[in-house]
MDTraj code that builds the backbone (N, CA, C; nanometers):
import mdtraj as md
import numpy as np

residues = "UNK UNK UNK UNK UNK UNK UNK UNK UNK UNK UNK UNK UNK UNK UNK UNK UNK UNK UNK UNK UNK UNK UNK UNK UNK UNK UNK UNK UNK UNK UNK UNK UNK UNK UNK UNK UNK UNK UNK UNK UNK UNK UNK UNK UNK UNK UNK UNK UNK UNK UNK UNK UNK UNK UNK UNK UNK UNK UNK UNK UNK UNK UNK UNK UNK UNK UNK UNK UNK UNK UNK UNK UNK UNK UNK".split()
xyz = np.array([
    [12.1609, 5.4086, 10.5549],
    [12.2762, 5.4961, 10.5297],
    [12.3996, 5.3834, 10.5392],
    [12.4705, 5.3808, 10.4215],
    [12.5817, 5.3099, 10.3935],
    [12.6980, 5.3667, 10.3590],
    [12.8049, 5.3942, 10.4565],
    [12.9441, 5.4700, 10.4075],
    [13.0495, 5.3657, 10.3889],
    [13.1116, 5.4129, 10.2742],
    [13.2453, 5.3323, 10.2454],
    [13.3501, 5.4379, 10.2265],
    [13.4803, 5.4131, 10.2335],
    [13.5885, 5.4834, 10.2217],
    [13.5895, 5.5727, 10.0921],
    [13.5431, 5.5245, 10.0028],
    [13.5393, 5.6010, 9.8788],
    [13.4365, 5.7090, 9.8774],
    [13.3061, 5.6594, 9.9543],
    [13.2090, 5.7940, 9.9525],
    [13.2533, 5.8796, 10.0384],
    [13.3031, 5.8412, 10.1514],
    [13.3403, 5.9349, 10.2556],
    [13.4432, 6.0381, 10.1925],
    [13.5310, 5.9769, 10.1037],
    [13.6295, 6.0669, 10.0354],
    [13.5877, 6.2161, 9.9944],
    [13.4538, 6.1905, 9.9350],
    [13.3959, 6.2929, 9.8658],
    [13.3888, 6.4088, 9.9654],
    [13.3869, 6.3796, 10.0864],
    [13.3580, 6.5002, 10.1990],
    [13.4885, 6.5421, 10.2777],
    [13.6028, 6.4967, 10.2065],
    [13.7294, 6.5307, 10.2651],
    [13.7817, 6.6816, 10.2592],
    [13.7184, 6.7659, 10.1649],
    [13.7626, 6.8965, 10.1454],
    [13.6285, 6.9689, 10.1704],
    [13.5416, 6.9153, 10.2491],
    [13.4121, 6.9853, 10.2845],
    [13.4355, 7.0897, 10.3599],
    [13.3466, 7.1945, 10.3586],
    [13.3845, 7.3145, 10.4399],
    [13.3385, 7.2861, 10.5984],
    [13.3934, 7.2120, 10.6683],
    [13.3682, 7.1686, 10.8179],
    [13.3978, 7.2883, 10.8952],
    [13.3316, 7.3145, 11.0008],
    [13.1714, 7.2641, 11.0331],
    [13.0913, 7.3112, 10.9351],
    [13.0118, 7.2090, 10.9159],
    [12.8859, 7.2208, 10.8056],
    [12.7582, 7.1592, 10.8592],
    [12.6423, 7.2219, 10.8469],
    [12.5163, 7.1494, 10.8574],
    [12.4849, 7.0788, 10.7443],
    [12.3747, 6.9928, 10.7686],
    [12.3133, 6.9052, 10.6600],
    [12.3086, 6.9698, 10.5289],
    [12.2339, 7.0744, 10.5285],
    [12.2132, 7.1497, 10.4082],
    [12.3268, 7.1924, 10.3257],
    [12.4375, 7.2274, 10.3932],
    [12.5791, 7.2885, 10.3451],
    [12.6362, 7.1739, 10.2844],
    [12.6183, 7.0406, 10.3641],
    [12.7123, 6.9382, 10.3047],
    [12.6283, 6.8714, 10.1742],
    [12.5035, 6.8873, 10.1748],
    [12.4235, 6.8473, 10.0701],
    [12.4596, 6.9323, 9.9477],
    [12.4656, 7.0566, 9.9700],
    [12.5024, 7.1541, 9.8497],
    [12.6402, 7.1440, 9.7900],
    [12.7231, 7.1088, 9.8935],
    [12.8755, 7.0837, 9.8622],
    [12.8885, 6.9768, 9.7937],
    [12.8500, 6.8599, 9.8302],
    [12.8133, 6.7322, 9.7393],
    [12.7740, 6.7491, 9.6036],
    [12.6625, 6.8241, 9.5834],
    [12.5975, 6.8505, 9.4700],
    [12.7068, 6.9264, 9.3759],
    [12.7609, 7.0320, 9.4194],
    [12.8583, 7.1352, 9.3336],
    [12.9668, 7.0564, 9.3070],
    [13.0205, 6.9521, 9.3934],
    [13.1388, 6.8956, 9.3570],
    [13.1226, 6.7633, 9.2645],
    [13.0093, 6.7365, 9.2373],
    [12.9838, 6.6134, 9.1548],
    [12.9978, 6.4785, 9.2327],
    [12.9679, 6.4793, 9.3480],
    [12.9667, 6.3580, 9.4463],
    [12.8664, 6.2644, 9.3820],
    [12.8881, 6.1318, 9.3947],
    [12.7886, 6.0446, 9.3513],
    [12.6447, 6.0629, 9.4339],
    [12.5520, 6.0045, 9.3733],
    [12.4148, 6.0139, 9.4392],
    [12.4060, 5.9384, 9.5847],
    [12.4902, 5.8678, 9.5861],
    [12.4998, 5.7690, 9.7227],
    [12.5379, 5.8570, 9.8333],
    [12.6314, 5.9386, 9.7948],
    [12.6672, 6.0432, 9.9155],
    [12.5753, 6.1406, 9.9532],
    [12.5097, 6.1838, 9.8445],
    [12.3881, 6.2888, 9.8635],
    [12.2740, 6.2102, 9.9471],
    [12.2347, 6.1034, 9.9070],
    [12.1311, 6.0338, 9.9705],
    [12.1797, 5.9911, 10.1251],
    [12.2921, 5.9564, 10.1511],
    [12.3392, 5.9390, 10.2645],
    [12.3380, 6.0575, 10.3719],
    [12.3754, 6.1804, 10.3085],
    [12.3643, 6.2867, 10.3715],
    [12.2042, 6.3486, 10.4092],
    [12.1143, 6.3166, 10.2897],
    [11.9824, 6.3236, 10.3272],
    [11.9106, 6.2658, 10.4469],
    [11.9825, 6.1463, 10.4480],
    [11.9413, 6.0407, 10.5680],
    [11.9584, 6.1100, 10.7250],
    [12.0771, 6.1957, 10.7198],
    [12.1241, 6.2395, 10.8483],
    [12.0007, 6.3140, 10.9132],
    [11.9910, 6.3145, 11.0529],
    [11.8707, 6.3910, 11.1345],
    [11.9159, 6.5174, 11.1194],
    [11.8189, 6.5828, 11.1372],
    [11.8255, 6.7379, 11.1352],
    [11.8687, 6.7792, 11.2888],
    [11.9658, 6.8705, 11.2791],
    [12.0127, 6.8997, 11.4054],
    [12.0548, 7.0645, 11.4044],
    [12.0383, 7.1155, 11.5191],
    [12.0941, 7.2769, 11.5231],
    [12.2463, 7.2849, 11.5158],
    [12.2971, 7.2000, 11.5662],
    [12.4531, 7.2093, 11.5744],
    [12.5081, 7.1462, 11.4421],
    [12.6245, 7.2186, 11.3837],
    [12.6708, 7.1755, 11.2724],
    [12.7617, 7.0576, 11.2965],
    [12.7727, 6.9682, 11.1951],
    [12.8860, 6.8600, 11.1957],
    [13.0271, 6.9203, 11.1963],
    [13.1237, 6.8656, 11.2720],
    [13.2515, 6.9087, 11.2723],
    [13.3391, 6.8404, 11.1854],
    [13.3093, 6.7222, 11.1572],
    [13.3819, 6.6318, 11.0585],
    [13.3025, 6.5071, 11.0249],
    [13.3752, 6.4452, 10.9296],
    [13.3168, 6.3063, 10.8855],
    [13.2830, 6.2019, 11.0002],
    [13.3779, 6.2130, 11.0898],
    [13.3656, 6.1150, 11.2224],
    [13.2305, 6.1346, 11.2877],
    [13.1737, 6.2566, 11.2846],
    [13.0507, 6.2904, 11.3445],
    [12.9113, 6.2285, 11.2338],
    [12.9438, 6.1984, 11.1354],
    [12.8560, 6.1499, 11.0394],
    [12.8678, 5.9885, 11.0422],
    [12.9695, 5.9555, 11.0175],
    [13.0049, 5.8160, 11.0006],
    [13.0985, 5.7798, 11.1294],
    [13.0232, 5.7478, 11.2376],
    [13.0880, 5.6977, 11.3632],
    [13.2014, 5.5983, 11.3464],
    [13.2009, 5.5092, 11.2610],
    [13.3076, 5.3963, 11.2524],
    [13.4110, 5.4521, 11.1279],
    [13.4214, 5.5800, 11.1093],
    [13.5110, 5.6240, 11.0249],
    [13.6613, 5.5709, 11.0533],
    [13.7320, 5.5078, 10.9675],
    [13.8711, 5.4712, 11.0211],
    [13.9657, 5.6010, 11.0021],
    [14.0286, 5.5928, 11.1083],
    [14.1478, 5.7111, 11.1283],
    [14.2744, 5.6477, 11.0979],
    [14.3762, 5.7417, 11.0743],
    [14.5114, 5.6908, 11.0598],
    [14.5637, 5.5825, 11.1551],
    [14.5090, 5.6030, 11.2739],
    [14.5524, 5.4990, 11.3813],
    [14.5152, 5.3826, 11.3467],
    [14.4035, 5.3506, 11.2793],
    [14.3355, 5.2121, 11.2350],
    [14.4502, 5.1444, 11.1412],
    [14.5186, 5.2393, 11.0759],
    [14.6034, 5.1682, 10.9581],
    [14.7565, 5.1679, 11.0120],
    [14.7805, 5.2106, 11.1296],
    [14.9062, 5.1955, 11.1810],
    [14.9557, 5.0632, 11.2147],
    [15.0767, 5.0402, 11.1609],
    [15.1315, 4.9103, 11.1739],
    [15.2554, 4.9014, 11.2385],
    [15.2958, 4.8600, 11.3419],
    [15.4080, 4.8513, 11.4201],
    [15.4915, 4.7291, 11.3924],
    [15.5989, 4.7450, 11.3425],
    [15.6886, 4.6237, 11.2965],
    [15.7412, 4.5413, 11.4177],
    [15.7399, 4.5875, 11.5460],
    [15.7796, 4.5259, 11.6686],
    [15.6721, 4.4441, 11.6964],
    [15.5195, 4.4502, 11.6739],
    [15.4146, 4.3745, 11.7095],
    [15.4206, 4.2456, 11.6286],
    [15.4934, 4.2502, 11.5278],
    [15.4732, 4.1033, 11.4360],
    [15.5086, 3.9776, 11.4993],
    [15.4270, 3.9016, 11.4852],
    [15.4585, 3.7546, 11.5443],
    [15.5236, 3.6837, 11.4139],
    [15.6303, 3.6227, 11.4408],
    [15.7136, 3.5337, 11.3452],
    [15.7061, 3.3937, 11.3990],
])
top = md.Topology()
chain = top.add_chain()
for i, resn in enumerate(residues, 1):
    res = top.add_residue(resn, chain, resSeq=i)
    for name in ("N", "CA", "C"):
        top.add_atom(name, md.element.get_by_symbol(name[0]), res)
traj = md.Trajectory(xyz[None], top)
């Protein structure tokens, strides 16, 4: 399973929380690339729904990862 920001972006508007089958159905209905659907099929079966993309892709970059503080620059 390989996620990229581009692939994960297809799940931005997914109906969270959602289980594996719901996410696959959503991806198919919205025309997500086959790679997204294959990644979702590789998820383990669980009784609990996934709350967000962060539960699927543990290394999903957050807004904090892109925060840049001008005061921390080295000149």
